[in-house]
C-alpha positions as CSV (number, residue, x, y, z in Angstrom):
1,M,0.1,0.0,0.0
2,G,1.1,3.6,-0.5
3,S,1.6,6.0,2.4
4,G,-2.0,7.4,1.8
5,D,-3.7,4.0,1.7
6,L,-5.6,2.6,4.6
7,L,-7.4,-0.5,5.7
8,V,-11.1,0.0,5.9
9,I,-13.6,-2.4,7.6
10,H,-16.1,-4.0,5.4
11,E,-19.1,-5.8,6.7
12,L,-21.2,-8.5,5.2
13,W,-24.9,-8.4,6.2
14,M,-27.5,-11.0,5.4
15,D,-31.2,-10.1,5.2
16,Q,-34.0,-12.4,6.2
17,E,-33.9,-14.2,2.9
18,R,-30.1,-14.8,3.4
19,L,-29.3,-12.4,0.6
20,D,-25.8,-10.5,1.0
21,T,-25.0,-6.9,1.3
22,L,-21.3,-5.9,1.5
23,V,-20.7,-2.4,2.8
24,I,-18.2,-0.1,4.4
25,A,-18.7,-0.2,8.3
26,G,-20.1,2.6,10.1
27,P,-21.9,5.8,8.9
28,L,-20.1,5.7,5.6
29,G,-22.1,2.5,4.7
30,S,-25.3,3.3,6.6
31,D,-27.5,3.9,3.6
32,A,-26.3,0.7,1.8
33,R,-26.5,-1.3,5.1
34,R,-30.2,-0.4,5.7
35,L,-31.2,-1.7,2.2
36,A,-30.8,-5.2,3.9
37,G,-34.0,-4.2,5.9
38,A,-35.1,-5.0,9.5
39,G,-33.8,-8.3,10.9
40,K,-30.5,-8.3,9.0
41,Q,-27.6,-10.1,10.7
42,L,-23.8,-9.4,10.5
43,A,-22.3,-12.5,8.9
44,W,-18.6,-11.6,8.4
45,S,-16.2,-8.6,8.2
46,V,-12.9,-8.0,6.4
47,D,-10.2,-5.3,6.3
48,A,-9.4,-4.1,2.8
49,N,-7.7,-1.2,1.2
50,S,-9.8,-1.1,-1.9
51,H,-13.1,-2.2,-3.3
52,F,-11.4,-4.7,-5.4
53,E,-9.5,-6.2,-2.4
54,A,-12.8,-6.3,-0.4
55,M,-14.7,-8.1,-3.2
56,T,-11.9,-10.6,-3.8
57,E,-12.0,-11.6,-0.2
58,Y,-15.7,-11.8,-0.3
59,Y,-15.6,-14.0,-3.2
60,V,-13.1,-16.3,-1.4
61,F,-15.4,-16.3,1.6
62,R,-18.4,-17.4,-0.5
63,N,-16.5,-19.8,-2.7
64,R,-17.4,-17.9,-5.8
65,G,-14.1,-18.1,-7.5
66,A,-12.1,-15.1,-8.8
67,F,-13.6,-11.7,-8.6
68,E,-13.3,-9.6,-11.9
69,T,-13.8,-6.0,-12.7
70,S,-13.7,-3.8,-15.8
71,H,-13.9,-0.6,-13.7
72,D,-10.5,1.1,-12.9
73,W,-11.9,2.7,-9.8
74,D,-12.5,-0.7,-8.2
75,L,-8.6,-1.0,-8.1
76,T,-8.0,2.4,-6.5
77,S,-6.8,2.3,-2.8
78,Y,-8.7,4.1,-0.3
79,D,-7.1,7.4,0.8
80,V,-6.8,8.6,4.3
81,N,-7.9,12.0,3.3
82,G,-11.1,10.7,1.5
83,L,-12.5,8.5,4.2
84,R,-13.5,9.4,7.8
85,T,-12.1,6.5,9.8
86,R,-12.8,7.7,13.3
87,L,-16.1,9.2,14.4
88,D,-15.9,12.5,16.1
89,V,-18.4,13.0,19.0
90,S,-16.8,16.0,20.6
91,F,-19.9,18.1,19.9
92,L,-21.9,16.0,22.4
93,P,-22.1,17.0,26.2
94,P,-19.3,15.6,28.3
95,G,-21.4,12.9,30.0
96,V,-22.6,11.5,26.7
97,Q,-19.1,11.6,25.2
98,S,-17.6,9.7,28.1
99,G,-20.2,6.9,27.8
100,A,-19.5,6.3,24.1
101,V,-17.3,3.5,22.7
102,I,-15.8,4.6,19.4
103,D,-15.1,1.7,17.1
104,G,-13.6,3.3,14.0
105,A,-16.4,5.2,12.3
106,E,-19.1,3.8,14.7
107,A,-20.3,4.9,18.2
108,L,-21.8,2.6,20.7
109,W,-23.4,3.3,24.1
110,P,-24.4,0.9,26.9
111,L,-28.1,0.1,26.7
112,A,-28.7,2.1,29.9
113,E,-27.3,5.2,28.3
114,A,-28.5,4.8,24.7
115,A,-31.7,6.9,25.1
116,H,-29.9,9.8,26.6
117,A,-27.3,9.6,23.7
118,V,-30.2,9.6,21.2
119,T,-31.7,12.7,22.9
120,A,-28.4,14.5,23.0
121,L,-27.6,13.7,19.3
122,D,-31.2,15.1,18.4
123,D,-30.6,18.2,20.5
124,T,-27.2,19.0,18.8
125,G,-28.9,19.1,15.3
126,N,-28.5,15.6,14.1
127,R,-31.1,13.2,12.6
128,I,-31.2,9.8,14.0
129,L,-31.3,7.1,11.3
130,G,-31.4,3.8,13.2
131,L,-30.1,1.5,16.0
132,D,-28.3,-1.8,16.0
133,V,-27.9,-4.1,19.0
134,R,-24.5,-5.6,19.6
135,D,-23.8,-8.3,22.1
136,Y,-20.0,-9.1,23.0
137,D,-18.6,-12.4,24.0
138,V,-15.8,-12.7,26.6
139,D,-13.2,-13.1,23.8
140,G,-14.1,-9.8,22.3
141,T,-16.1,-11.1,19.3
142,F,-19.7,-9.9,18.9
143,F,-23.2,-10.6,17.4
144,E,-24.9,-7.6,15.9
145,I,-28.4,-7.2,14.7
146,S,-30.4,-4.3,13.2
147,W,-33.0,-3.2,15.8
148,A,-34.8,0.0,14.6
149,D,-34.7,1.8,11.4
150,V,-36.3,5.1,12.2
151,S,-35.0,7.0,9.1
152,E,-38.6,7.5,7.6
153,S,-40.2,8.2,10.9
154,D,-41.9,11.6,11.6
155,D,-40.2,11.7,15.0
156,P,-37.0,9.6,14.8
157,P,-35.6,10.2,18.4
158,S,-39.0,9.2,19.9
159,A,-39.3,6.1,17.7
160,A,-35.6,5.1,18.6
161,I,-36.2,5.7,22.3
162,A,-39.4,3.6,22.1
163,S,-37.5,0.8,20.6
164,L,-35.2,0.7,23.5
165,T,-38.0,0.0,26.1
166,R,-38.6,-3.5,24.6
167,S,-37.9,-6.3,26.9
168,D,-36.3,-8.6,24.2
169,I,-33.2,-6.5,23.3
170,P,-30.6,-9.3,22.7
171,G,-27.5,-7.3,23.8
172,D,-26.1,-4.7,26.0
173,W,-24.6,-2.2,23.6
174,I,-26.5,0.1,21.2
175,L,-24.9,1.3,17.9
176,I,-26.6,4.6,16.9
177,T,-26.4,5.8,13.3
178,W,-27.1,9.4,12.5
179,T,-26.5,12.2,10.0
180,R,-25.9,16.0,10.4
181,Q,-29.0,17.8,9.5
182,P,-28.9,20.6,6.9
183,N,-28.5,24.1,8.6
184,P,-32.0,24.9,9.6
185,R,-31.4,28.6,10.0
186,G,-31.7,29.0,6.3
187,G,-29.3,31.9,6.3
188,Q,-30.8,33.7,9.4
189,T,-28.1,35.9,11.0
190,Y,-30.1,37.7,13.7
191,C,-31.4,36.8,17.3
192,D,-35.0,35.9,17.4
193,W,-35.5,38.1,20.6
194,C,-33.5,41.4,20.1
195,H,-32.6,41.0,16.5
196,S,-28.9,41.6,17.0
197,N,-26.3,39.6,15.0
198,L,-25.7,36.0,15.8
199,R,-22.1,34.8,16.5
200,D,-20.8,31.2,16.0
201,A,-20.6,30.7,19.7
202,S,-24.2,31.9,20.3
203,V,-25.4,29.6,17.4
204,E,-23.6,26.6,19.1
205,R,-25.1,27.5,22.5
206,S,-28.6,27.7,20.9
207,V,-28.1,24.3,19.4
208,A,-26.9,22.8,22.7
209,L,-29.9,24.3,24.4
210,G,-32.4,22.8,22.0
211,L,-33.6,26.0,20.4
212,V,-32.7,24.5,17.0
213,R,-35.7,22.2,17.2
214,E,-38.0,25.2,17.3
215,Y,-35.9,26.9,14.5
216,S,-35.1,29.7,17.0
217,W,-31.8,31.4,17.7
218,A,-30.5,33.6,20.5
219,C,-27.6,35.9,20.8
220,D,-25.1,35.8,23.7
221,Q,-26.8,38.5,25.7
222,C,-30.3,37.0,25.4
223,L,-29.0,33.6,26.3
224,S,-27.3,34.9,29.4
225,A,-30.3,37.0,30.4
226,G,-32.7,33.9,29.9
227,E,-34.7,35.8,27.3
228,Y,-35.2,32.5,25.5
229,V,-37.9,31.4,28.1
230,N,-40.2,34.0,26.4
231,T,-41.9,33.0,23.2
232,P,-40.2,34.7,20.3
233,D,-42.3,36.8,17.9
234,G,-43.5,34.8,14.9
235,W,-43.2,31.4,16.5
236,G,-46.1,29.3,15.2
237,G,-46.5,26.7,17.9
238,D,-49.0,26.3,20.6
239,V,-47.0,26.1,23.9
240,W,-43.4,27.5,23.9
241,P,-41.4,24.5,25.4
242,F,-38.8,26.7,27.1
243,A,-41.2,28.6,29.3
């Protein structure tokens, strides 16, 4: 491999009809992985530095002979600058960060802390896509199963948290998949209370506070003075949740 190449984990998932889906592990492969549907199971994984290498190993695993391709890009090695290999959760509150286990491009939380992590991800402007359950053996190997696909839900965090109340969860760790939401400010640069300019720091504080869920933004002064407990002009809901 060249100096910019890296090994990337690929996962083989089988759906309920035992059909295969081979994807990059973690959020980079989340869209493809969810095509396998609810009830899919992780059957095998392999480290590879290119799509060609991953498919070659997969063909060996399934006894399908030699993998061949006519696409040059299949032979191109992954580049360290082109793939995100370690998930960054530094935007989450310290208590949620400390409970996370980062496995390459994936983040897991103990079952008892998973609902809190879902809420924190939602409060910081992320959209929850789904949950997987992972159960570890004493030797470090694990079994993983898709648990809740909430990507099409009208209220993904509530649907995800509801799935965590079931009594038949077959493991003690929850892998949460999410994506960053598009900036909901739509170019807004002013405070919803005093109409002064927003700074990056006040935007981050508004997100952490949860104002983002109401499409509202407060400046430093209004945040410090607690003005956000008052319903902002133009808000179209019934009961302001911060009152």
